[in-house]
N, C-alpha and C positions, 0 to 999 in steps of 0.2 A: 319848672312843672305848675301847675295849678292845681286847686284841689278836686278837679274831675275823676268820677270813676272810671274804669277802663277795664277791657275784658279782660278775663279769666285766662288760662291758657286751654285751649280748645284740645282735646284727642281726638282720635277717632272711638276710643270707647265711648266716651260720652256723647259724641253725635248719633252713635246707634242707639244708646242707652233713649235720649231727648228724642229720635223719631220714634221708636219703640213708644214711648209715650203720647207720641201724638196719634195713634193707631188706636188706642183705647178708645173715644169716642164712636169709629166707625165698628168695633167690636159691639160696643154698649146696640148698635141700632140694626146691622142688618144682618148679625148673628141670629135675631130673634124671626124676623122676618117670616122663614119656614115654619115657623113653630105657633105662626099664630092659629091654626086651623085646631091643633092639639090644643093649645090652649084653651079652646072654646068647646073641644069637646071634653076638657077637664071642670074650667069652670063657668059654662054656658048658665048652668042654674042659679048661679047668684044675681042676685038685684043688682041694675046696672051693668051687668058685664059688658054690654055692646059698647060702654064708656070705658069701662077698666082695663080691659083686657088689649086695647091698641094704645090705650095711656102704659101700660108695661113698655112699650117701644119709644117712646116719643117723651115722655116724663125725667128720661137723662137729659135730653137736650135742651129741652125747658130750664131744669134745675140749672145746667150748665150755662146756659146764657142769662140767669138771674144772678149764680153767685161769682161770674169770672169777675167782675171789677172788685168784688169784698177778696177774692182770692190774691189780686195783684199786689191791694193795698198790704194784704197780710204779710206776702211775701218782699216786698218794699219795706216793710216795718221789721220785718222779723226773721228777715234771712230768704233766700231762696231756699237753699240747701234741705233748712227741716221743713220748710211748707212743701216743697217738692215731695218728700220722704213721707210726710206724714197723710199727702193727696193718695201717693200711691196704695200704702196702707189702706187707707179706708175703702179705694176702687177694690182690693182683693176682698175684702172684708164683705163688703157692701155686695159683691159681684155672685158671692157663693153664697149668700143666704137661701135662694129661692132651689140649690140644690137640697136644702133639708126643711124649708117651710112648707105649710100647707094650706096656709090662710093666704087668699087674694091679695088682703089688707098688708098683711106682714111683707109681701113681696113686692107691693105700690111703697111702700115706704124704704125697703133697701132699694130699691129704682131709684128715688130722690136723692138718698144718699150717694149713690153711683152717681147720680148727675153732679153732685157738690164737688166729689172726688172728681172728677172729669173736668170741672173748672178749673182746678190746682194743678193738675195734670198740663191742660192743654196750654193754658195761658203761662205757667212758669215755665215750661219745657220751650215754648217760643220766646220768653225772654230771654234765656239761657243760650239757645242758641245765638243769638246776638250777643251776648255778654262773654260766650267763649271765643267765638268764631271772627267777630267783626269782620274786616273785609270778605273773608273766606265764608262768610255765612250763605251766599248765592249757592254754594255747592250743598249744604245740609239741606238748606229750604226746598232746593229741586229733590232732593230724594224725598223728603215729606212727600210731596205729590206722589212720587212713583211706588213707594210703600203703602201709602193709603190705599191706591187704587189695586193694586197687588193682594192687598190684604184684603179691601172688600169683597172683590172676587173669590179670593180663598174661604172668607169666612160663610160667606151665604151658602157654599157649596157644604162645607165642614156643619154647618146650621142646620142645613136640610137631612144630612148623612143620621145627626144627631137628633133632630126630631123624628124621624124613624122609629127608634129607639123608645123614647121616652118625651112627655111634655117636657120635664125636666132637664133632656139632653143639652138642649143648645146651652144652658147655664154654665155647663162642664166648658165652655169654651175661658171662660173665666180663669180658670186655673191658670191659662198662660199669659197672666197678670202677673202670676208668682215671680219668674224671671226677672220681669220689669221690676219689681221693686226691689229685687237682691239686687240685681246691675243699679238702680236708684242709690241704693246702700252704701255701695262700694264705690262706683266711678265717680258719683257726683258730689262737689264741693262748692263751697262758698267762692264766687267770683270774688277777686280781688280789685283793691282800690289803690291808684298810684298815691303814694307818699306824699304829702306837701312838703315845700321846702322849708317852711317855718312852722314847726309841730306846736308852736304855742300859739300862732294865730287861729282863729277862731275858726270851726267849719262853716260855710256858708250854704244855707238853706236854700236850694233853689224852688221858686216857685212852680207848683203843676203846669205843664205847657198845653191848657186847656183846647188852645185854639189848634194846635197840631193834632191833638186826641180826638176833636171830634172831626175834623177834615179828617182822619183815618177812620174816624167810624162812619161817617156818612159814604166816603166811597165805598168802603167794604160792603155794607148794610147793601146799596145799591148792586154792588158787582154780583154779592152772594145771589139776591133775587134773582138777577140775570141768569145768572151760570145754572141754577134749579132748576129751572125751567125745564129743561131736557131732562136730568135724571127721571125727577119725579114724574114725567110725564110720557116719556118714550115708546115703555111696554105698552101702553093703550091707543098710541099711533099705530104701533107696529101691528098689532091684534084686527086695528079696524084695517090696516093694509092688507090683511091675509097672511101674517107669517106664521101662522100656524100655532101649534100646541105653546102651554107654559113654558115648558122645557127648552123647545127650539129660541123662544124669545130671551129667556135667560140666557144663551147660548151666543146669541145675538148680541145682547148687549156687554156681553164680556169678551166680544171680539171687537168691539167699537171702543170700548175702553183701553185699548191698545193707543187709541189717540191719546189720551189722557197721559200716559207716560211719553207719548213722542213732545207732546207740549213742557212736560216738566222740564225734559232735554232742550229743547228749544230755548226755554227762560235762561237753562245754564249757559247755554251759546252768547246769547244776548243779553244777561242781566245788567251787563254797563248801560245801557240807554235809561233815558230819563222814565220815570214814572210814568209821563202820560202816552209814550211812545209804546212802553211794554201794552199800558190796560186799553190804549186803544187799539194794538194789535191783537189781544186777548179777545177784546170785544167784538173785533172785525170777523174772525173766527167763529165766537160763538153764534154770533147774527146771520152769518152767512148759512153756518149750519142748521142753525132753526129754519130758516127760508126754503132751505132742499129738503127737510123735514115735513114744512106747510106745504110745498108745490110739488113732493115726490107723489108719482102716480102709482108706485108699486114700496113692497116692503123692503125691497134692494136698495132703491133710490133714498128711502129713508134713513138706512144702513148709511149709507155714504153722508148724508146730513148728520147724523150722527156722530160718525166718527170724526167729521170735520168741527163740530162744536164741541168733542173733547179734546180735542187738540188746544184750541183755544182754553177750555177749562184745566186742563194741567196747567196753564200759565200762572193762573189767576192765583191759588193758594201763597205759591213762592214768591210773586210778584209781590202782593200786598203783604206778606209775612216780612221780606225783607226790607220795605220801603217803612211798614213802623217801627222796624227794629232801629233803622238809621235815623229815623226822626226823633224816636225817643232817646235820653239821658240814661246810663245805666242804673242810677239811683231811682229812677220812676217808670223805668219800663216794664216793671211789674203790672203796676195798675195802668199804664197805656194799653200794654197787652191784653189786657182784661176785656177792656172796652173795646178792643178788636175783637176778641171772641164773642164778647157780648152784639155786639154788629152783626158777625159772620153769621152764627147760629139764629138771631135772630130773623135774617134772610130765610132762613129753610124753614120757618112757620109762615112768613108774610107769601111767601113766594106761591103757595098754594092758593088762597083766598084772594088773590090777585088773579091767577091763571084762570081762577073759575069765574069772577068776574068778567074778563076781556071774552072768554068763553060764551057766557050769557050774550055779552055785547055783538060778538061776532059772527054768531051762530054755528059753533062748535069747537071742540078743542083742535081739530085741525087748523082750521081758520087763524083760531087763536095763535098757535104755533107762529104762523105768517104774521101776524101782529107783532106780535114779542120779536120776531126776526127784527123789523121796521124800526123798533122800539131800541134793539140794543146797538144794530148799524149805528141810530142818533148816537147813540150814547159811546160810541165808539170816535166820532168825530169830538163830542163834547169834552170828551177825555184827553184828545189829544190837542183840543184849542187852549181847555181850563188847567191841565196840570202841568208842570213842569216837563219839558220834552228836550232841554237842551244840557248844555255842558254843565251847568248848575246842579241840574237835575241828577245828573251821574254823578257828581261829586259828592252830592249827598248818597245816593244809593252804594258809594265805594267806600265812604267812611263809618266810622263807628260813632 
């Protein structure tokens, strides 16, 4: 035996706990979408409310992107379990502050801390999936995609219903994080390391694989940008094509999101293919869907395009997660997945200005969707040509 660390024992309870943690960033964003009008009614008289109130929704993702690498470093240095449990505890505390606070600044600060907690939750849960499940990780990363899609739809509906009760109502959804914290306490343990044959032999400290981490970060950032083009803009395109009321558009979006679930299961079926093949297929589906959206003459055709796009989108997170986990050794997987999380969440921020720029150049949002579709198809070809797609890549994805 060598001194390399290996995955700990994975159980169903651990897997469910880690998937639960992956839902938390979705909870932080989408549950508050319906509450924005109520928040303006409550705090609209405050100076800079036009900036502060939307920031309540977005600042957790910003802080998550900023602090994810630090969360990974702490997890690698001080242990996965204590870092993960601490992050989950902070999430519960920060998430519930708005139920009692009346000061918008206090709420903003609590949301920033919520983002820090998210950084720990998503970074360490991503690392632990690889640590615990090894070659079987593909089953769990596929369920991450399914769970986040279903949770997103349910949380929007719940947030809307609770916002009708009070502006504080949607913040009550964070009570659902308490079971996740308890599950982390009960089920999550520290991944074990393989014992060295010679205990007297000094431990070899591996250098951090910056080259691999940089590649993972760059590919994840680009893929995130291309994926988020549709989710961030499809409602406006449907409106342009006469889909009707906001409620009807929401129902259409919920229906098209079934494609995302299909994509997650498609990844599960094809997980042993090379990273180049998987990302090329995902990008081809996303790009094709964007082209159908851009050229679609009616909301019905646009909806078909959105479903195709979501089919590719459902492959994105499982593919990138499994690839990143396989490329990084256990001892440094926390920091590496922190870089992954930063890249992915940064993509959500830079996507909007990129689409805005393309819209200005191309003459509107609908033509921009067409342009982005061609760009994404070009990225699919590039992924297949540049990233490993053959047997060597399959061995990497199948190994721990």
